[in-house]
C-alpha positions as CSV (number, residue, x, y, z in Angstrom):
1,M,5.6,-59.8,-53.9
2,N,8.5,-57.5,-54.7
3,W,8.6,-53.9,-53.9
4,L,7.0,-52.5,-57.1
5,G,4.2,-54.5,-56.6
6,W,4.1,-52.8,-52.9
7,L,4.1,-49.7,-54.6
8,H,1.8,-50.5,-57.3
9,D,-0.9,-51.9,-54.5
10,F,-0.6,-48.5,-52.4
11,F,-1.1,-46.0,-55.4
12,A,-4.3,-47.7,-56.8
13,D,-5.9,-48.0,-54.0
14,P,-9.1,-46.2,-54.3
15,A,-8.7,-45.1,-50.7
16,H,-5.6,-43.0,-51.4
17,R,-7.1,-41.3,-54.0
18,S,-9.9,-39.4,-52.2
19,G,-11.2,-38.9,-48.8
20,P,-9.5,-38.4,-45.6
21,D,-7.3,-41.4,-45.8
22,S,-6.1,-39.8,-49.6
23,I,-2.4,-39.3,-50.3
24,L,-3.1,-35.7,-50.7
25,H,-4.8,-35.1,-47.6
26,R,-2.1,-36.7,-45.6
27,V,0.8,-35.0,-47.2
28,L,-0.9,-31.7,-46.1
29,E,-1.7,-32.6,-42.6
30,H,2.4,-33.8,-42.4
31,L,2.9,-30.2,-44.3
32,V,0.7,-28.6,-41.2
33,F,2.3,-30.2,-38.5
34,S,5.8,-29.6,-40.1
35,A,5.2,-25.9,-40.8
36,E,3.8,-25.1,-37.2
37,A,6.7,-27.1,-35.5
38,L,9.4,-24.7,-38.2
39,G,7.4,-21.6,-37.2
40,L,7.9,-22.0,-33.4
41,A,11.1,-22.6,-33.6
42,A,12.2,-19.7,-35.9
43,L,10.5,-17.2,-33.7
44,V,12.8,-18.5,-30.8
45,A,16.0,-19.6,-32.4
46,L,16.4,-17.4,-35.1
47,P,15.9,-14.0,-33.3
48,L,18.4,-15.2,-30.6
49,G,20.7,-16.4,-33.0
50,L,21.1,-13.2,-34.6
51,L,21.8,-11.7,-31.2
52,I,24.5,-14.2,-30.0
53,G,26.4,-13.9,-33.5
54,Y,26.2,-10.3,-33.4
55,S,27.4,-10.1,-30.0
56,G,29.8,-12.7,-29.7
57,R,28.6,-13.7,-26.2
58,G,27.6,-17.3,-25.7
59,L,28.9,-18.5,-28.9
60,F,30.6,-21.8,-27.5
61,L,27.9,-22.5,-25.1
62,V,25.2,-22.6,-27.5
63,T,26.6,-24.6,-29.9
64,A,27.4,-27.1,-27.6
65,L,23.9,-27.2,-26.0
66,A,22.5,-27.4,-29.7
67,G,24.9,-30.5,-30.0
68,V,23.2,-31.9,-26.8
69,A,19.5,-31.2,-28.1
70,R,20.1,-32.8,-31.4
71,A,21.0,-36.3,-29.7
72,L,17.7,-36.4,-27.8
73,P,15.5,-39.3,-28.9
74,T,12.5,-37.6,-30.6
75,L,10.0,-40.7,-29.9
76,G,11.4,-40.4,-25.9
77,L,10.2,-36.7,-26.2
78,V,7.0,-37.2,-27.6
79,T,6.3,-39.7,-25.0
80,L,7.5,-37.3,-22.1
81,A,5.4,-34.7,-23.9
82,V,2.4,-37.6,-23.8
83,L,2.5,-38.0,-20.1
84,L,2.9,-34.1,-19.1
85,A,0.6,-32.7,-21.4
86,G,-1.5,-35.4,-22.7
87,V,-2.6,-36.8,-26.1
88,G,-2.8,-34.0,-28.8
89,E,-1.1,-31.6,-31.0
90,T,0.8,-30.4,-28.0
91,A,2.9,-33.5,-27.6
92,V,3.9,-33.7,-31.3
93,L,5.3,-29.8,-31.9
94,L,7.3,-29.6,-28.6
95,P,9.4,-32.3,-29.6
96,L,9.5,-31.3,-33.4
97,T,10.1,-27.9,-32.2
98,A,13.1,-29.1,-29.8
99,L,14.2,-30.7,-32.9
100,A,14.4,-28.0,-35.5
101,A,15.8,-25.3,-33.0
102,P,19.3,-25.9,-32.7
103,P,20.1,-26.1,-36.1
104,M,18.3,-22.8,-37.1
105,L,20.3,-21.5,-33.8
106,V,23.9,-22.3,-34.7
107,A,23.1,-21.2,-38.4
108,A,21.7,-17.7,-37.5
109,A,24.7,-17.2,-34.7
110,E,27.6,-18.8,-37.5
111,G,25.8,-16.3,-40.0
112,V,26.2,-13.1,-38.6
113,R,29.3,-13.9,-36.9
114,G,31.1,-14.5,-40.2
115,T,30.1,-11.0,-41.2
116,D,33.3,-9.5,-42.5
117,P,34.4,-7.0,-39.6
118,D,35.5,-4.2,-41.9
119,V,31.8,-4.2,-43.3
120,R,30.2,-3.7,-40.0
121,D,33.1,-1.2,-38.8
122,A,31.8,0.9,-41.9
123,A,28.5,0.7,-41.6
124,R,28.9,1.6,-37.8
125,G,31.0,4.4,-39.3
126,I,28.4,5.9,-41.5
127,G,26.0,6.3,-38.6
128,L,24.0,3.1,-38.7
129,T,22.9,2.2,-34.9
130,H,23.7,-1.6,-33.7
131,P,20.1,-2.7,-34.7
132,Q,20.3,-1.1,-38.2
133,T,23.8,-2.7,-38.5
134,L,22.4,-6.3,-37.7
135,L,19.4,-5.9,-40.1
136,R,20.8,-4.5,-42.9
137,V,24.4,-5.4,-43.2
138,C,24.8,-8.6,-41.2
139,V,21.6,-10.5,-41.8
140,P,21.7,-10.3,-45.8
141,A,25.4,-11.4,-45.7
142,A,24.2,-14.0,-43.8
143,A,21.2,-15.1,-45.7
144,P,22.4,-18.3,-47.2
145,T,24.0,-19.4,-43.9
146,L,20.5,-18.9,-42.5
147,L,18.9,-20.8,-45.1
148,A,21.1,-23.7,-44.8
149,G,20.2,-24.1,-40.7
150,V,16.3,-23.4,-42.3
151,R,16.9,-26.3,-44.9
152,T,18.6,-28.8,-42.4
153,A,15.7,-28.4,-39.7
154,S,12.9,-28.6,-42.2
155,V,14.1,-31.9,-43.6
156,Q,14.7,-33.2,-40.1
157,V,10.9,-32.3,-39.1
158,I,9.4,-33.6,-41.9
159,A,11.0,-36.5,-41.9
160,T,10.4,-37.1,-37.9
161,A,6.9,-35.9,-38.0
162,T,6.1,-39.6,-38.9
163,V,5.8,-39.5,-34.9
164,A,2.5,-38.1,-35.0
165,A,1.2,-41.1,-35.9
166,Y,2.1,-42.5,-32.4
167,V,-0.2,-40.1,-30.7
168,G,-3.4,-40.7,-32.7
169,L,-2.4,-37.7,-35.1
170,G,-2.5,-37.9,-38.7
171,G,0.4,-37.4,-41.5
172,L,2.0,-39.5,-43.7
173,G,3.5,-41.4,-40.6
174,R,-0.5,-42.9,-40.3
175,Y,0.6,-45.1,-43.6
176,V,3.7,-46.0,-41.5
177,I,2.5,-47.0,-38.4
178,D,-1.3,-48.4,-39.4
179,G,1.2,-50.4,-41.7
180,L,3.3,-51.8,-39.8
181,A,0.4,-52.8,-37.2
182,T,-2.0,-54.6,-39.7
183,R,1.5,-55.9,-41.8
184,D,0.0,-53.9,-44.8
185,F,3.5,-53.8,-46.3
186,P,2.3,-51.5,-49.1
187,T,1.1,-49.0,-47.0
188,T,4.2,-49.0,-45.4
189,V,6.2,-48.9,-47.7
190,G,4.5,-46.7,-49.9
191,G,3.9,-43.9,-46.8
192,A,8.0,-44.4,-46.4
193,L,8.4,-43.3,-50.0
194,L,6.3,-40.4,-49.6
195,V,8.0,-39.1,-46.8
196,V,11.5,-39.5,-48.5
197,L,10.0,-37.9,-51.6
198,L,8.9,-35.0,-49.5
199,A,11.9,-34.3,-47.5
200,V,14.0,-34.6,-51.0
201,A,11.5,-31.9,-52.4
202,V,12.3,-29.7,-49.6
203,Q,16.0,-30.3,-49.9
204,L,16.1,-29.5,-53.6
205,L,13.6,-26.1,-52.9
206,F,15.7,-24.8,-50.2
207,A,19.1,-25.2,-52.4
208,L,17.1,-23.1,-54.9
209,F,16.7,-20.8,-52.7
210,I,19.9,-20.7,-51.3
211,R,21.7,-20.2,-54.7
212,L,19.2,-17.0,-55.1
213,A,20.4,-15.5,-51.6
214,S,24.0,-16.3,-52.9
215,P,26.1,-13.0,-54.0
216,P,26.1,-13.1,-57.5
217,G,30.1,-13.4,-57.7
218,A,29.5,-16.8,-55.7
219,R,26.9,-17.8,-57.9
220,A,28.7,-17.5,-61.2
221,G,31.9,-18.6,-59.8
222,R,35.2,-18.2,-61.2
223,T,36.3,-18.4,-64.4
224,T,39.6,-19.2,-65.8
225,A,41.3,-16.4,-68.3
226,E,42.8,-18.1,-71.5
227,P,46.5,-17.0,-72.5
228,V,47.0,-14.5,-74.7
229,P,50.1,-13.9,-76.9
230,V,52.1,-10.7,-75.8
231,P,55.0,-9.6,-78.0
232,V,58.4,-10.3,-77.2
233,D,61.7,-9.2,-77.9
234,T,63.1,-10.2,-81.7
235,D,66.4,-11.2,-80.1
236,D,64.8,-14.1,-78.2
237,P,66.7,-17.1,-79.5
238,A,63.2,-19.2,-79.1
239,G,62.0,-17.3,-81.7
240,S,58.3,-17.5,-80.7
241,P,55.8,-15.7,-78.5
242,A,55.5,-16.3,-74.9
243,L,52.0,-17.1,-73.7
244,V,50.9,-15.8,-70.3
245,K,47.6,-15.2,-68.4
246,E,45.7,-12.2,-68.3
247,S,45.3,-11.2,-64.3
248,P,41.3,-11.7,-63.8
């Protein structure tokens, strides 16, 4: 049977339309796991990244550690968490939080660090304290970079939250894991497709947020000035007006 036939069987299955194994129920479970992990990661990574980016201390070390953390195998962390904390939601949240924190931490630090120093000095010159400068000047300027980090973390977590099914929890991974265990390929393919679609939808949503958070000039882009004719000396042997470009 071809892929289209498998997908048709998956979406036409009455069990996937209502009840605890319905697509809507599994998507909501998947989103809950992902949101909890992203929320925990944001509580730790974003404040720490903002402070590191503003002070400039420890940025190289944080970037290096974040790169190491990204290389950790999520399934291995799930297994370790099960051994330490037992089977349950904690065994999934800890690895997903560890996966989501590095992109947020690096994005927050780099975004604040990239703020124009002259703007920061001007804010200090008008009497703003360091916390006020960070929150009122640096954070708004770093918003697109911050959102880009959260977008990366969100896509990674949504794509990896399927491991929740390994410890008996729900989510879209239930389709993938159960389908592989029972050789129910329509369920496996349908579940994998839903994970991909959900990750792409989140990617597009954050792309919109980043566009809205960007400065108006960056959204509009540069426009090329049209050449306009200017008067020239009538003694010009060419006998025709020159075309020049106006400065933007």
